[in-house]
C-alpha positions as CSV (number, residue, x, y, z in Angstrom):
1,M,24.8,-8.8,17.6
2,G,25.5,-5.3,18.7
3,V,23.6,-2.1,18.3
4,L,26.6,-0.3,16.9
5,S,28.1,-3.2,15.0
6,G,28.2,-1.4,11.7
7,K,26.1,-4.1,10.0
8,S,22.5,-2.9,10.0
9,E,21.0,-6.3,9.4
10,E,22.6,-7.6,12.6
11,E,21.3,-4.9,14.8
12,P,18.3,-5.8,17.0
13,L,14.9,-4.2,16.3
14,H,13.7,-1.9,19.0
15,S,10.1,-2.1,20.2
16,G,8.9,0.8,18.0
17,E,10.4,-0.9,14.9
18,V,8.8,-4.2,15.8
19,Y,5.4,-2.6,16.5
20,H,5.3,-0.5,13.3
21,L,6.7,-3.3,11.0
22,W,4.1,-5.7,12.4
23,S,1.3,-3.1,12.1
24,Y,2.4,-2.2,8.5
25,L,2.3,-5.9,7.5
26,F,-1.1,-6.4,9.2
27,N,-2.6,-3.5,7.3
28,A,-0.8,-4.5,4.0
29,K,-2.3,-8.0,4.1
30,G,-5.7,-6.5,4.7
31,Y,-5.3,-4.1,1.8
32,L,-4.2,-6.8,-0.5
33,V,-7.7,-8.4,-0.1
34,T,-9.4,-5.0,-0.4
35,T,-7.6,-4.3,-3.7
36,Q,-8.7,-7.7,-5.0
37,V,-12.3,-6.7,-4.2
38,L,-11.8,-3.3,-5.8
39,I,-10.4,-4.9,-9.0
40,N,-13.6,-7.0,-9.1
41,H,-15.7,-3.8,-9.0
42,T,-13.7,-1.9,-11.6
43,G,-15.3,-1.5,-15.0
44,D,-12.6,0.8,-16.6
45,N,-9.8,-1.1,-18.3
46,D,-7.1,1.5,-17.6
47,L,-8.0,1.6,-13.9
48,K,-8.2,-2.2,-13.7
49,A,-4.7,-2.6,-15.3
50,F,-3.4,0.0,-12.9
51,L,-4.9,-1.8,-9.9
52,E,-3.6,-5.2,-11.0
53,E,-0.1,-3.7,-11.5
54,L,-0.3,-1.9,-8.1
55,L,-1.4,-5.1,-6.4
56,E,1.5,-7.2,-7.8
57,S,4.4,-4.8,-8.1
58,V,3.8,-2.7,-4.9
59,F,1.4,-4.1,-2.3
60,T,2.4,-7.8,-2.6
61,Q,6.1,-7.1,-2.8
62,E,6.0,-4.7,0.2
63,A,4.2,-7.3,2.2
64,Q,6.7,-10.0,1.2
65,Q,9.6,-7.8,2.1
66,V,8.3,-6.8,5.6
67,E,7.2,-10.4,6.2
68,A,10.7,-11.7,5.4
69,L,12.2,-9.1,7.8
70,L,9.9,-10.1,10.6
71,K,10.5,-13.8,10.0
72,E,14.3,-13.3,10.0
73,T,14.1,-11.6,13.4
74,G,11.8,-14.2,14.9
75,I,8.7,-11.9,15.2
76,R,5.3,-13.7,15.0
77,L,3.5,-12.7,11.8
78,P,0.0,-11.1,11.8
79,P,-2.9,-13.0,10.4
80,A,-4.0,-12.5,6.8
81,P,-7.6,-12.6,5.5
82,P,-8.3,-15.1,2.8
83,D,-7.9,-14.1,-0.9
84,R,-11.1,-13.1,-2.7
85,P,-12.3,-14.9,-5.8
86,N,-12.3,-13.1,-9.2
87,V,-15.8,-12.1,-10.3
88,E,-17.1,-10.3,-13.3
89,V,-18.2,-6.7,-12.7
90,Q,-21.6,-7.3,-14.2
91,D,-22.3,-10.0,-11.6
92,I,-22.2,-7.4,-8.8
93,P,-25.6,-5.7,-8.4
94,A,-25.4,-2.0,-9.4
95,G,-26.5,-0.8,-5.9
96,A,-23.7,-2.8,-4.3
97,R,-20.9,-1.9,-6.7
98,F,-18.3,0.8,-6.2
99,N,-18.0,3.0,-9.3
100,D,-14.6,3.7,-10.8
101,A,-14.3,7.2,-9.5
102,E,-14.9,6.0,-6.0
103,I,-12.3,3.3,-6.4
104,A,-9.8,5.8,-7.6
105,I,-10.4,7.9,-4.5
106,L,-10.1,4.9,-2.2
107,I,-6.8,3.9,-3.8
108,Q,-5.5,7.4,-3.6
109,K,-6.4,7.6,0.1
110,E,-4.5,4.4,0.7
111,L,-1.4,5.6,-1.2
112,I,-1.4,8.9,0.8
113,S,-1.9,7.3,4.2
114,T,0.7,4.6,3.7
115,K,3.2,7.3,2.4
116,V,2.8,8.9,5.8
117,Q,3.3,5.6,7.5
118,C,6.5,5.0,5.5
119,S,7.8,8.4,6.5
120,Y,7.1,7.7,10.1
121,I,8.8,4.3,10.1
122,M,11.8,5.9,8.4
123,G,11.9,8.5,11.1
124,I,11.8,6.1,14.0
125,A,14.0,3.3,12.6
126,N,17.6,3.0,13.8
127,R,18.4,0.3,11.3
128,E,19.5,1.7,7.9
129,D,18.1,-1.2,6.0
130,I,14.6,-0.5,7.4
131,R,14.9,3.2,6.6
132,E,16.0,2.4,3.0
133,M,13.2,-0.2,2.5
134,F,10.5,2.2,3.6
135,G,12.1,5.0,1.6
136,D,11.8,2.8,-1.5
137,F,8.1,2.0,-0.5
138,H,7.5,5.8,-0.2
139,T,9.0,6.5,-3.6
140,Q,6.9,3.7,-5.2
141,K,3.7,5.0,-3.7
142,E,4.5,8.5,-4.9
143,E,5.1,7.3,-8.4
144,N,1.9,5.3,-8.4
145,E,-0.1,8.2,-7.0
146,V,1.1,10.4,-9.9
147,K,0.0,7.6,-12.3
148,L,-3.4,7.4,-10.6
149,L,-3.7,11.2,-10.7
150,Q,-3.2,11.1,-14.5
151,I,-5.8,8.4,-14.9
152,T,-8.4,10.4,-12.9
153,K,-7.6,13.5,-14.9
154,D,-7.9,11.6,-18.2
155,K,-11.2,10.0,-17.2
156,G,-12.7,13.3,-15.8
157,W,-13.0,11.8,-12.3
158,I,-11.0,14.4,-10.5
159,V,-13.0,16.9,-8.5
160,P,-11.0,20.0,-7.9
161,P,-11.8,22.2,-4.9
162,P,-13.4,25.6,-5.5
163,I,-11.0,28.2,-7.0
164,N,-10.9,31.5,-5.3
165,V,-10.5,34.1,-8.1
166,K,-11.1,37.8,-7.2
């Protein structure tokens, strides 16, 4: 196992890669549960379908890929919170429920912040496989952010900043 072996998967992880992979997985596991809660609060069918797809095709797959990489290299995995049960939106009291526009903003914020994390990890990684994996994650997040933007526009939830017209 050499640093310059030419086989990315055989190169050891440096401390920055270990820390950021572990942190990314820890946050991803937490956000999987958060997304389950937000799905329970969602009343809009389009947003709910988007969130369910995002949970399965992006958040869960990313966590599995990073977890597999950490296991393969012998790094202890971060703890994961327990899954949340499915509940009906009408069973959540109105004062305790997130509204759909708020949920869209929370998801958008998560997509934006994790794109930044992906870019950072790509920048510090010496291993090409890690750079490529997080490049793929970044692209998926961007594609889903565009889908979410379209949903927020279609539903009238987007709040544009003031326009300065002279």
